[in-house]
Every structure is written in C-alpha cells, then in structure tokens.
N, C-alpha and C positions, 0 to 999 in steps of 0.2 A: 264663526262664519261658515264653517263646513269641514268636510273630511274627504280625503281622497281614497283610492282603492287600497292603498297600503295601510291605512289607518292613521296617517298623519293628520293632526288637527290644526286648523288655521284660525287665528284670532285677530281682532281689530279693536283698538281703543283710540277713538278720536278725541277723547276728553282730556285724559291725563298725560298722554304721550305726545311729543312733538312729531310733526310730519316727517316721514322717512323712518321713524321708529315705531309707528303706530300699528304695524302689521307684523306678525311673527308666526312661526310654526312650532308646534310641539311634536317631535317625531314619535312614531309608534315604537320604534326600537332605538332607544337612546344610545345603546352601547355599540351599535353597528350602523350608525347613521352616516350617510354621505350626501353631499349637496345635490348629486344627480338623482336622488330619490324623490325630489320635489318635482311633480309633473310640470310640463311647460305651461299649462293653463293656470295653475296656481302660482307658478313662478312669476308670470306676467302680472298677476294680481298683487303679489307681495311687493313687487318693485313699482307699483302704482302706474303700470302701463295701461291698465284698464280698471275702471271703478267697479264694474260688476263682477262678482265672484262667479266662478265657472258654472255653478248650478243655476245662476240667474241668467246666463247668456242665452240659453235656449228660449226662454220666455221672451227675452228682448228681441231676438231674431224673429220669432213668430209674430210679435207685435209690429215690428218694422216692416215685415214682408206684406202685411195687410195694406200698407200705404203705397205699395208699388203697383203702378198701372202698366201692365206689359204692353209694349208697342207692337209686338208681333207674336204670333203663336210660337211656342218653343217645345221641343221634345226633350229638353234637358231634364234629368231625373231630380235636380235640386231646385228648390225655390229661392235659394239665397246664393250669395257669391262666395260662401265659405268653401264650397266644393266637397269632394269626397274625402272622408277622414276615416282611417282605420281605427279600430278599437285599440286602446293603449295596451301594449303587451308588457307586463311587469315581470322582469326576471328578478324576483325578490326585491321589487321596488326600484331597480336600477334601470332608469329609462335610457341613460347613456351606456349602452352595453359594451363600449370600448374600454370601460373601466374594470371589466371582469378579469381577474388574474388568478392564476393558480398559486397555491401557497408553497409549492415546491414541485420538483419533477416527479410525476406519477402520483401526486398527492391529491390534486384538485383543490376545491375550496368548499368546505361543508357549509360555511355561513351563507353563501349565495346559491348553494346547490349545484356547483360545478363538479361534474364527476371526474374521477381520476383519469389521467391521460387525455383529457379534453384540451384542445388548444386554447391559448389565451385569446381574448377577443380584441386584439389589436385591429384597428381599421386600416385597410390598405386600399388605395385607389384601384379600380379595374384597369388591368393592363400592367400593374406594377409587378416586378419580378418577385415580390414577396407575397403577392396575392395567391392563395392556394389554387384558385381556378386557372391561373395563367402560368403556373410553373410547369415547364416541359419535363417529362420523364426522361431519364437518361437511358438511351437505347444504344446498344453496341452493334457495330457492323460485322465484326469478326473477332477472332482470337488468334494470336501468334502461336500459342501452344495448344491449338485445338486438337492436334494429333495426340498430344500427351494428356489430354483431359482438361485443358484450359488452364488459365493462370495469368495471361496477359491480354485481356480484352481491350479493344480500341473502338472509338466511336467515329473516327474519320481517318483519312490517309495521313494527316499531319501527326496524329497520335501514333499511328502505326510506325512512322519513321522515327519518332522519338523513343519508342519502346524497343526498337531493333538494336541489337548489338552490332559492333563493328564487323564481326565475322559474317553476320547475316546481310549487312549492307554490302560487304565485299562479294558475297555469293550472288547477290542481285546484280552487281556490276559486272560479274564474269559469268554469264549464262552458259558458257561453253564448259564450265567445270574445271578450268585450269587452276591448279593449286598455286596460290599466292602465299609465299612464306614470309615476305617482309611485312613489317608493321606499317600501317597507314599513317601518313603525316596528318597533323591537325587540318591543314588546308584541304587534303583529299577527303577527310571525314566531313568537312563542311560542304564540299561539293556534293558528296553522296547524300548528306542530310537535306540539301535543297532539291534533290531529285535529279542531279546531273550524273554524268558518266565519266569515268576516268579515262584519259587517253591511253591507247594501247602502246606498249613499249616493246 
C-alpha cells in the first residue's frame, strides 16, 4: 500500500486475512523497531480509522474541495479544514521523541543518534519544576566567610541564620561587644534562631 519516510512498508490483504488483521507493517530496521516509529497517518490507516492510505488523502481532499461552494470570500491560506501541518520531523524514525533515552551517563545513544551528555527527552509540562526552561538558577546573596575567601554562602536570611554558629549569633545579640562566657541554653539559641534578642541581665 505504501512506504513512509523511514522506509517502513505497509501491506493490506482483504482476501485471505480477517478484518483487524488485514493490515500490517514491515519495519525498515527490524532489530531496532519501536511502535512510535509508525507515523500518525499510517497508524490511523493500520487501525482502520480511515480507509484511504496517506498517499491517497491529498487526492481525496483535492477532489472534495471542488465540491465546496464558498459562501463568502476568505483570505485563509488553506482550501480545506485540515489546517496548517508541519512536515514530519524524524529523529531516526521516532515520532514520539519522549522515548529517546541515553544508554548511560555520558554515553548517549548511537542507535538513535543521541550525542553524549545530551539530556533524555522526557516531556515536562511548561511551568513544571522539572522543565529546564522553568528551573530557577541558584543565586547567593552573600557569604558568611567572605573575608576569609568564602565557604558559607547563603541565598536568604533564613539560610544565613542556619549557617551561623552559636558564637556568631551571640555576637549579633551583644552589639556592644560585651564578653559572654556562659554557654547559651537551647531556649536562648531558639530565640536567637528566630531573630529575637536575649534579655539583658
């Protein structure tokens, strides 16, 4: 009945085979065949959703469009209701590109032509935290050890408080520089961690 861009051949036998088993495909690459390598137009024909094979659809639409009497002038670029269609992009015959996987970290996939270190083609919705376009880059506001060359960067004030030692929190609580020799109790550390101040004694 025809052949697609990948070289898969499609056959039909209405005489010897029962309905539902009378259409089949012989893949171009038997050893690396995947169901997603069947294009949508041929998939619809194989499941008997449409009787015309894809290469016969253009002639059918052209014939049917002659019978249409337009009721009003139109500036639409199409003469039929199918609308705009992109040319099929074959990534080694895989129309569903969410199936493309690497064979290991930094290996890629030579069978489908996926280069090394290329990300797997998992589909994520726009706005998803896993979508690369929507992942926010980690930006730091400052560093507690900036004078020493860095080592404890923080991205907000909450991180800053969590990274501070008890002595640093005590120094913030006593801006006058009075030396506090006693150990802080857990309750006092919790007060300082929440941004409070210790009562003067």
